[in-house]
VOBA-1610 file (N, C-alpha, C; in pm, whole numbers, padded with zeros to 5 digits, always signed):
BEGIN
Met+00085-00120+00000Met+00000+00000+00000Met+00088+00124+00000Asp+00041+00227-00070Asp+00121+00348-00084Asp+00095+00444+00033Phe+00196+00464+00113Phe+00189+00549+00232Phe+00151+00692+00197Tyr+00214+00746+00094Tyr+00198+00888+00062Tyr+00062+00919-00003Asn+00016+00830-00090Asn-00117+00850-00148Asn-00225+00842-00041Thr-00206+00753+00054Thr-00301+00742+00165Thr-00300+00868+00249Leu-00180+00919+00277Leu-00169+01044+00353Leu-00237+01159+00281Glu-00220+01165+00150Glu-00282+01273+00072Glu-00434+01272+00089Lys-00494+01155+00084Lys-00639+01143+00101Lys-00682+01189+00240Ile-00601+01158+00341Ile-00634+01199+00478Ile-00622+01351+00491Ile-00518+01409+00434Ile-00495+01553+00445Ile-00609+01633+00383Ile-00655+01593+00264Ile-00757+01672+00195Ile-00899+01644+00246Cys-00914+01537+00323Cys-01047+01503+00376Cys-01097+01613+00469Asp-01219+01661+00446Asp-01274+01769+00528Asp-01389+01724+00617Asn-01407+01593+00626Asn-01503+01535+00720Asn-01422+01490+00842Ile-01434+01562+00952Ile-01343+01541+01064Ile-01348+01399+01120Pro-01465+01344+01153Pro-01466+01206+01203Pro-01406+01107+01104Gln-01437+01124+00974Gln-01384+01034+00873Gln-01232+01050+00861Lys-01185+01174+00867Lys-01042+01204+00858Lys-00966+01132+00969Phe-01018+01145+01090Phe-00950+01083+01205Phe-00957+00931+01199Glu-01069+00877+01149Glu-01081+00733+01134Glu-00982+00681+01030Met-00966+00755+00919Met-00871+00717+00815Met-00729+00715+00870Phe-00698+00817+00952Phe-00564+00820+01011Phe-00543+00701+01104Asn-00641+00673+01188Asn-00626+00561+01282Asn-00604+00430+01207Asp-00673+00413+01096Asp-00657+00292+01016Asp-00515+00283+00961Leu-00462+00393+00910Leu-00324+00396+00861Leu-00226+00366+00974Asn-00246+00432+01085Asn-00152+00424+01197Asn-00146+00284+01258Gln-00257+00213+01249Gln-00263+00078+01306Gln-00216-00029+01209Asn-00187+00012+01085Asn-00148-00086+00982Asn-00021-00043+00910Leu+00072+00016+00983Leu+00193+00071+00922Leu+00279-00036+00855Asp+00272-00159+00905Asp+00354-00266+00847Asp+00313-00298+00704Asn+00192-00253+00666Asn+00143-00282+00531Asn+00183-00175+00430Phe+00251-00069+00477Phe+00281+00045+00390Phe+00427+00050+00350Asn+00451+00099+00229Asn+00584+00121+00177Asn+00619+00269+00192Phe+00730+00299+00259Phe+00768+00437+00286Phe+00855+00498+00175Gln+00888+00419+00075Gln+00970+00469-00035Gln+00879+00524-00146Ser+00929+00628-00216Ser+00848+00687-00322Ser+00936+00763-00420Thr+00898+00756-00547Thr+00964+00837-00650Thr+00875+00951-00697Gln+00753+00959-00644Gln+00658+01063-00683Gln+00687+01193-00607Lys+00658+01304-00672Lys+00671+01434-00607Lys+00541+01467-00532Pro+00552+01523-00413Pro+00430+01560-00339Pro+00362+01681-00401Lys+00231+01688-00382Lys+00155+01804-00428Lys+00172+01920-00330Ile+00159+02041-00380Ile+00147+02158-00293Ile-00002+02189-00283Phe-00058+02174-00166Phe-00202+02191-00149Phe-00240+02338-00159Glu-00344+02366-00235Glu-00384+02504-00262Glu-00476+02560-00154Lys-00544+02474-00082Lys-00630+02521+00026Lys-00630+02422+00141Ala-00657+02474+00259Ala-00660+02390+00380Ala-00790+02310+00384Ser-00785+02196+00450Ser-00904+02109+00455Ser-01019+02172+00532Tyr-00989+02269+00621Tyr-01096+02330+00701Tyr-01172+02439+00626Glu-01127+02474+00505Glu-01189+02586+00434Glu-01331+02556+00389Ser-01370+02429+00387Ser-01508+02396+00348Ser-01608+02421+00461Phe-01559+02432+00585Phe-01652+02454+00696Phe-01613+02570+00787Cys-01500+02635+00760Cys-01459+02755+00835Cys-01447+02873+00740Lys-01493+02988+00781Lys-01473+03111+00704Lys-01332+03163+00733Val-01252+03178+00630Val-01114+03223+00646Val-01106+03374+00626Val-01047+03443+00723Val-01034+03589+00718Val-00889+03626+00753Pro-00848+03749+00726Pro-00716+03793+00771Pro-00705+03785+00923Pro-00585+03766+00977Pro-00569+03755+01123Pro-00630+03872+01200Ser-00629+03991+01143Ser-00683+04108+01212Ser-00834+04102+01227Arg-00902+04016+01151Arg-01048+04006+01156Arg-01098+03885+01234Val-01006+03808+01289Val-01046+03696+01375Val-01103+03753+01505Pro-01213+03698+01558Pro-01273+03751+01681Pro-01173+03763+01795Arg-01176+03876+01864Arg-01085+03899+01976Arg-01124+03813+02095Arg-01022+03766+02167Arg-01047+03682+02285Arg-01049+03770+02408Arg-01168+03797+02460Arg-01183+03888+02572Arg-01271+03826+02680Gly-01210+03778+02785Gly-01286+03733+02902Gly-01344+03594+02886Phe-01402+03548+02999Phe-01454+03412+03006Phe-01594+03410+03070Asp-01659+03525+03079Asp-01781+03534+03161Asp-01909+03498+03086Thr-01904+03476+02955Thr-02022+03431+02881Thr-01983+03310+02796Asn-02085+03234+02756Asn-02058+03118+02671Asn-01993+03158+02540Glu-02035+03271+02483Glu-01977+03314+02356Glu-01829+03349+02372Lys-01795+03420+02478Lys-01654+03454+02500Lys-01570+03329+02523Arg-01625+03235+02598Arg-01554+03109+02619Arg-01536+03036+02487Ala-01643+03038+02406Ala-01639+02968+02277Ala-01534+03029+02184Val-01520+03161+02185Val-01421+03226+02099Val-01280+03178+02134Ile-01251+03169+02263Ile-01119+03121+02308Ile-01098+02975+02267Leu-01199+02893+02297Leu-01187+02750+02266Leu-01179+02726+02115His-01253+02804+02039His-01252+02790+01893His-01113+02821+01838Ala-01049+02925+01892Ala-00914+02961+01846Ala-00815+02849+01875Ile-00828+02787+01994Ile-00737+02677+02029Ile-00768+02554+01944Ala-00897+02527+01924Ala-00937+02412+01841Ala-00880+02426+01699His-00882+02549+01648His-00830+02572+01513His-00680+02545+01506Ile-00609+02584+01610Ile-00465+02556+01615Ile-00441+02406+01617Glu-00518+02335+01699Glu-00499+02190+01711Glu-00537+02117+01583Tyr-00646+02160+01518Tyr-00684+02096+01392Tyr-00579+02124+01285Ser-00531+02248+01280Ser-00426+02283+01184Ser-00300+02199+01209Ala-00271+02175+01338Ala-00153+02097+01374Ala-00165+01953+01325Val-00286+01900+01321Val-00307+01766+01266Val-00261+01761+01121Asp-00312+01856+01040Asp-00276+01857+00898Asp-00129+01889+00876Leu-00072+01974+00960Leu+00070+02007+00947Leu+00158+01885+00973Ala+00124+01808+01075Ala+00203+01687+01105Ala+00185+01581+00997Leu+00062+01569+00945Leu+00039+01478+00833Leu+00123+01521+00712Asp+00125+01651+00687Asp+00199+01703+00573Asp+00350+01685+00590Ala+00397+01691+00715Ala+00539+01666+00741Ala+00578+01524+00700Cys+00485+01430+00715Cys+00509+01292+00669Cys+00496+01283+00517Tyr+00397+01350+00463Tyr+00365+01340+00320Tyr+00471+01406+00232Arg+00520+01520+00275Arg+00602+01606+00187Arg+00747+01562+00176Phe+00802+01510+00284Phe+00945+01482+00287Phe+00967+01331+00283Arg+01014+01284+00170Arg+01010+01142+00139Arg+01145+01074+00147Asn+01137+00943+00165Asn+01256+00857+00162Asn+01355+00890+00273Leu+01303+00933+00387Leu+01385+00954+00505Leu+01383+00827+00591Glu+01451+00832+00703Glu+01450+00718+00794Glu+01308+00694+00846Lys+01273+00568+00868Lys+01139+00535+00916Lys+01108+00606+01047Glu+01210+00627+01128Glu+01194+00695+01257Glu+01130+00833+01240Tyr+01165+00900+01131Tyr+01107+01032+01103Tyr+00954+01023+01093Tyr+00906+00928+01016Tyr+00761+00913+00996Tyr+00691+00868+01124Leu+00755+00781+01198Leu+00695+00737+01324Leu+00684+00854+01421Asp+00783+00942+01422Asp+00778+01060+01509Asp+00658+01148+01475Trp+00639+01177+01347Trp+00532+01272+01310Trp+00395+01208+01311Leu+00388+01077+01292Leu+00259+01009+01309Leu+00218+01010+01456Glu+00315+01000+01544Glu+00287+01011+01688Glu+00234+01150+01720Val+00292+01252+01656Val+00243+01389+01676Val+00099+01401+01626Val+00069+01344+01510Val-00068+01348+01458Val-00165+01289+01560Asp-00129+01175+01614Asp-00214+01106+01711Asp-00241+01195+01832Asp-00137+01262+01882Asp-00152+01354+01995Asp-00241+01473+01959Glu-00219+01530+01840Glu-00293+01649+01800Glu-00441+01619+01781Ile-00472+01500+01731Ile-00613+01461+01719Ile-00677+01455+01858Arg-00605+01396+01951Arg-00658+01387+02089Arg-00674+01527+02149His-00577+01614+02125His-00587+01751+02177His-00708+01824+02115Phe-00725+01808+01984Phe-00840+01870+01919Phe-00971+01821+01981Asn-00982+01690+01999Asn-01105+01634+02054Asn-01133+01685+02195Leu-01029+01699+02277Leu-01046+01752+02413Leu-01101+01895+02409Ile-01042+01979+02325Ile-01085+02118+02316Ile-01223+02128+02250Asn-01244+02047+02148Asn-01373+02050+02078Asn-01487+02007+02169Asn-01462+01912+02258Asn-01565+01870+02353Asn-01600+01984+02449Leu-01499+02061+02492Leu-01525+02178+02576Leu-01602+02284+02498Leu-01566+02300+02370Leu-01635+02398+02285Leu-01783+02363+02271Lys-01812+02235+02254Lys-01951+02191+02240Lys-02033+02222+02365Lys-01968+02220+02480Lys-02038+02250+02605Lys-02087+02394+02611Thr-02025+02482+02533Thr-02068+02623+02529Thr-02184+02644+02432Gly-02218+02540+02356Gly-02325+02552+02257Gly-02276+02587+02118Tyr-02145+02590+02100Tyr-02086+02621+01969Tyr-02007+02502+01918Lys-01968+02509+01790Lys-01889+02402+01729Lys-01777+02463+01646Tyr-01680+02380+01612Tyr-01570+02424+01528Tyr-01624+02461+01390Gly-01597+02582+01348Gly-01651+02635+01224Gly-01749+02748+01246Asp-01790+02772+01372Asp-01887+02877+01402Asp-01826+03017+01402Phe-01693+03027+01409Phe-01626+03157+01408Phe-01522+03161+01297Pro-01492+03279+01244Pro-01388+03290+01140Pro-01252+03249+01194Val-01166+03204+01102Val-01030+03162+01137Val-00933+03226+01038His-00805+03226+01075His-00704+03274+00981His-00624+03157+00924Asn-00547+03186+00822Asn-00478+03083+00745Asn-00327+03082+00767Ser-00280+03146+00874Ser-00136+03169+00890Ser-00055+03040+00890Leu-00101+02940+00964Leu-00025+02815+00972Leu-00025+02742+00838Phe-00139+02740+00772Phe-00145+02674+00641Phe-00055+02745+00541Glu-00057+02877+00540Glu+00028+02953+00448Glu+00175+02928+00478Ala+00209+02913+00605Ala+00348+02882+00641Ala+00389+02746+00586Ser+00296+02651+00586Ser+00328+02519+00531Ser+00348+02527+00381Gln+00273+02612+00314Gln+00291+02629+00169Gln+00428+02687+00136Lys+00478+02772+00224Lys+00604+02843+00198Lys+00728+02764+00242Thr+00705+02652+00310Thr+00819+02572+00360Thr+00817+02436+00293Gln+00873+02430+00174Gln+00869+02308+00094Gln+00998+02226+00104Asp+01088+02267+00192Asp+01207+02187+00218Asp+01209+02154+00368Leu+01273+02044+00401Leu+01271+01994+00539Leu+01331+02094+00636Leu+01440+02160+00597Leu+01509+02252+00686Leu+01419+02368+00729Ser+01356+02435+00633Ser+01270+02549+00667Ser+01142+02503+00736Arg+01089+02385+00698Arg+00966+02337+00763Arg+00989+02312+00911Met+01099+02243+00945Met+01126+02215+01085Met+01157+02342+01164Ala+01220+02439+01100Ala+01252+02566+01167Ala+01126+02648+01192Val+01040+02656+01093Val+00927+02749+01098Val+00807+02691+01173Ile+00773+02565+01148Ile+00651+02511+01212Ile+00677+02467+01356Pro+00754+02361+01383Pro+00772+02323+01525Pro+00861+02419+01602Arg+00971+02467+01541Arg+01068+02546+01619Arg+01033+02695+01625Trp+00930+02737+01555Trp+00884+02876+01569Trp+00740+02878+01617Tyr+00647+02834+01533Tyr+00506+02844+01569Tyr+00472+02759+01692Glu+00510+02634+01692Glu+00475+02548+01806Glu+00551+02588+01932Ala+00674+02633+01915Ala+00749+02683+02031Ala+00684+02808+02087Asn+00634+02895+02001Asn+00559+03012+02048Asn+00434+02970+02123Gly+00376+02856+02080Gly+00259+02804+02151Gly+00291+02762+02294Leu+00414+02716+02320Leu+00454+02685+02457Leu+00451+02810+02543Asp+00493+02923+02485Asp+00491+03050+02558Asp+00348+03096+02582Ala+00265+03089+02476Ala+00127+03139+02485Ala+00044+03055+02580Asn+00063+02924+02577Asn-00013+02834+02664Asn+00007+02872+02811Glu+00131+02895+02848Glu+00163+02931+02987Glu+00092+03060+03027Lys+00087+03158+02936Lys+00023+03287+02965Lys-00128+03271+02981Ile-00190+03189+02893Ile-00334+03166+02902Ile-00369+03098+03034Ile-00291+02999+03073Ile-00315+02929+03200Ile-00306+03026+03316Ser-00208+03116+03313Ser-00191+03215+03419Ser-00314+03304+03432Lys-00372+03346+03320Lys-00492+03430+03322Lys-00613+03352+03371Leu-00623+03227+03328Leu-00738+03145+03368Leu-00740+03118+03517Lys-00623+03106+03578Lys-00615+03076+03721Lys-00680+03185+03806Lys-00690+03306+03754Lys-00751+03417+03827Lys-00903+03407+03830Gln-00960+03323+03742Gln-01106+03312+03731Gln-01164+03214+03833Asn-01101+03096+03846Asn-01143+02995+03943Asn-01291+02958+03931Thr-01330+02916+03810Thr-01466+02866+03786Thr-01454+02722+03736Pro-01564+02646+03740Pro-01558+02509+03687Pro-01508+02506+03542Phe-01553+02604+03461Phe-01509+02609+03321Phe-01359+02633+03311Thr-01311+02735+03379Thr-01168+02768+03368Thr-01081+02658+03427Asn-01127+02596+03534Asn-01048+02488+03596Asn-01037+02367+03502Glu-01147+02336+03432Glu-01143+02225+03336Glu-01052+02259+03219Leu-01059+02385+03173Leu-00974+02427+03062Leu-00827+02428+03103Ile-00799+02472+03225Ile-00660+02471+03275Ile-00605+02329+03275Glu-00683+02234+03321Glu-00640+02094+03324Glu-00607+02044+03183Thr-00693+02081+03087Thr-00671+02040+02948Thr-00548+02106+02890Leu-00531+02237+02916Leu-00416+02310+02862Leu-00285+02263+02923Asn-00288+02226+03050Asn-00167+02172+03113Asn-00125+02041+03047Leu-00224+01957+03015Leu-00194+01832+02945Leu-00136+01860+02807Ile-00198+01954+02735Ile-00151+01989+02600Ile-00010+02045+02607Leu+00016+02133+02703Leu+00150+02191+02718Leu+00254+02081+02741Lys+00222+01989+02830Lys+00314+01879+02862Lys+00345+01797+02737Glu+00245+01774+02653Glu+00263+01688+02537Glu+00314+01763+02414Glu+00302+01896+02414Glu+00354+01974+02302Glu+00505+01989+02309Ile+00562+01983+02428Ile+00708+01995+02441Ile+00779+01888+02357Pro+00739+01761+02366Pro+00803+01660+02280Pro+00782+01685+02130His+00671+01751+02094His+00648+01783+01953His+00754+01881+01903Val+00776+01985+01982Val+00879+02082+01945Val+01016+02015+01943Lys+01037+01925+02037Lys+01165+01853+02044Lys+01186+01766+01920Lys+01080+01708+01868Lys+01092+01632+01744Lys+01131+01724+01629Gly+01072+01843+01626Gly+01112+01940+01525Gly+01257+01979+01539Asp+01301+01997+01662Asp+01441+02029+01690Asp+01533+01917+01642Lys+01493+01795+01671Lys+01572+01677+01632Lys+01591+01669+01481Trp+01483+01688+01405Trp+01493+01671+01260Trp+01548+01795+01192Phe+01534+01910+01256Phe+01602+02031+01206Phe+01754+02010+01216Lys+01798+01963+01330Lys+01942+01942+01349Lys+01992+01825+01264Phe+01909+01727+01242Phe+01942+01617+01151Phe+01973+01674+01012Glu+01887+01762+00964Glu+01905+01818+00830Glu+02023+01914+00825Cys+02044+01989+00932Cys+02162+02076+00939Cys+02290+01992+00929Lys+02292+01881+01001Lys+02410+01794+00998Lys+02429+01736+00859Arg+02319+01697+00797Arg+02326+01638+00663Arg+02379+01739+00561Gln+02345+01867+00581Gln+02390+01971+00488Gln+02515+02044+00537Lys+02569+01997+00651Lys+02690+02057+00709Lys+02668+02207+00739Leu+02559+02236+00810Leu+02523+02373+00846Leu+02528+02391+00997Asn+02557+02513+01040Asn+02552+02548+01182Asn+02406+02566+01223Pro+02354+02488+01317Pro+02210+02494+01350Pro+02162+02631+01397Ile+02236+02695+01486Ile+02190+02823+01541Ile+02192+02931+01433Lys+02301+02941+01362Lys+02313+03040+01254Lys+02205+03017+01148Thr+02185+02891+01110Thr+02086+02858+01007Thr+01945+02888+01054Tyr+01916+02855+01180Tyr+01782+02881+01234Tyr+01746+03029+01224Phe+01835+03114+01267Phe+01802+03257+01268Phe+01806+03318+01128Glu+01881+03260+01038Glu+01874+03304+00898Glu+01736+03275+00841Ile+01683+03157+00873Ile+01548+03121+00825Ile+01442+03208+00890Ile+01452+03225+01021Ile+01353+03306+01094Ile+01356+03451+01049Asp+01473+03505+01031Asp+01484+03644+00984Asp+01424+03659+00845Asn+01432+03555+00765Asn+01376+03559+00629Asn+01224+03549+00631Phe+01170+03461+00716Phe+01026+03439+00720Phe+00952+03543+00805Phe+01015+03589+00911Phe+00949+03681+01005Phe+01037+03804+01023Lys+01036+03890+00924Lys+01131+04002+00920Lys+01111+04100+01036Asp+00991+04105+01092Asp+00963+04202+01199Asp+00948+04135+01335Trp+01005+04016+01352Trp+00989+03947+01480Trp+01058+04025+01592Lys+00999+04014+01711Lys+01051+04089+01826Lys+01080+03994+01941Lys+01174+04034+02027Lys+01201+03959+02149Lys+01076+03959+02236Lys+01057+03853+02314Lys+00937+03845+02398Lys+00964+03759+02520Asp+00862+03752+02606Asp+00871+03666+02725Asp+00853+03521+02680Leu+00942+03435+02725Leu+00941+03296+02683Leu+00910+03202+02799Asn+00858+03087+02766Asn+00847+02977+02861Asn+00982+02904+02855Thr+01080+02961+02924Thr+01218+02915+02912Thr+01234+02768+02949Lys+01169+02728+03056Lys+01180+02589+03103Lys+01133+02492+02995Ala+01019+02523+02934Ala+00965+02435+02830Ala+01054+02434+02707Arg+01105+02550+02669Arg+01191+02559+02550Arg+01322+02482+02569Leu+01379+02489+02687Leu+01501+02414+02712Leu+01474+02264+02701Lys+01360+02219+02754Lys+01323+02078+02743Lys+01302+02037+02598Ala+01258+02135+02516Ala+01227+02106+02376Ala+01349+02114+02285Gly+01466+02145+02343Gly+01588+02141+02263Gly+01651+02274+02231Phe+01586+02385+02268Phe+01646+02516+02243Phe+01770+02533+02331Thr+01871+02595+02276Thr+01993+02621+02352Thr+01979+02753+02428Cys+02065+02770+02528Cys+02067+02897+02602Cys+02096+03013+02507Gln+02185+02991+02413Gln+02219+03097+02318Gln+02097+03139+02237Glu+02020+03043+02189Glu+01899+03074+02113Glu+01797+03148+02199Ile+01778+03101+02321Ile+01680+03164+02410Ile+01719+03308+02440Asn+01846+03332+02461Asn+01890+03469+02490Asn+01879+03561+02369Ile+01882+03506+02251Ile+01856+03586+02130Ile+01707+03618+02119Leu+01622+03523+02155Leu+01477+03538+02140Leu+01410+03612+02254Ser+01470+03605+02373Ser+01402+03651+02495Ser+01429+03797+02528Lys+01328+03859+02591Lys+01344+03995+02641Lys+01448+04000+02753Glu+01452+03892+02832Glu+01541+03887+02947Glu+01650+03782+02927Lys+01770+03815+02968Lys+01881+03722+02958Lys+01867+03617+03068Ile+01905+03494+03035Ile+01902+03387+03134Ile+02042+03328+03149Lys+02064+03264+03261Lys+02188+03191+03284Lys+02158+03043+03285Cys+02239+02968+03215Cys+02218+02822+03208Cys+02329+02749+03282
//
C-alpha cells in the first residue's frame, strides 16, 4: 500500500470524524505500507478546514476577551481548536512532503498526529459544552500559508515546530496564568486540558528540533546560525518576547537561542 497517497487522502479530507478514522486505520497498519516513493508531493492550494470555516485575515479573527459568557468562552476555545486541527494537517503534511527519510522520522510525526487529534477532541468537547462548534467563528490561514512556503525539510522544521509550536509553549503558559484568576468550573477544566496539552507539546517541538538538526548535519550547516537566517527571512519584523524558558530548554532550544529570542537574559 502506498503510504503517501493514503496520507494525501487523509490531508484533503474535510469530514473530521472520517479524517480521524482514516488516520487511525493507517496508523494501526503501518507494516502494510511502503515508505519509499519516487513521486513528487503536491502543494495543497487550500486547507481542509476551508469547506466549513470562514477564512479571514488575522486582524479580523474575533478577539479573545474574558470568560464570563458562553460566547466569550467559545471564541477562546474555537481559536485553540483551530490551532490543534491545523496541527493535525501540518504533522500529516510533514510525513507526506518529505520522502525517503528514515522510518523513525515518519513514526515521530505520526505520533504527533495522534496527539494532536486527541488535543483537538479535548478542546472541541469543551467547545460543544458552550453551545458552539468548530466552524462557528472565522479563522485565519497563517499556519497553512506557512506550510505552503516551507517546501524543504530545513525550513519546515525551523518554521513550524521550532517557531510556531514553540511560540505556543509561551502562549499556553500565559493563558493558563490568566485562567487561574477566574477559578470557575469552566476555567479549571480548561486549565487541566491546557496543562496536558503543554506537557505533550514539548516533545512535539523537540521532534522538530531533532529533525532540524538532523538536516543541518546532513547539509553541514551550523544549526543556530541557520535557524536565525530562516527566521529572519520568514518573520522580518519578529521581536524579542517573554518565553516559557523551562519548556523551551526541554524542547531542545539552547541557552544561546533563548537569549537571542528573549526579552530577558538567562543563565544556564
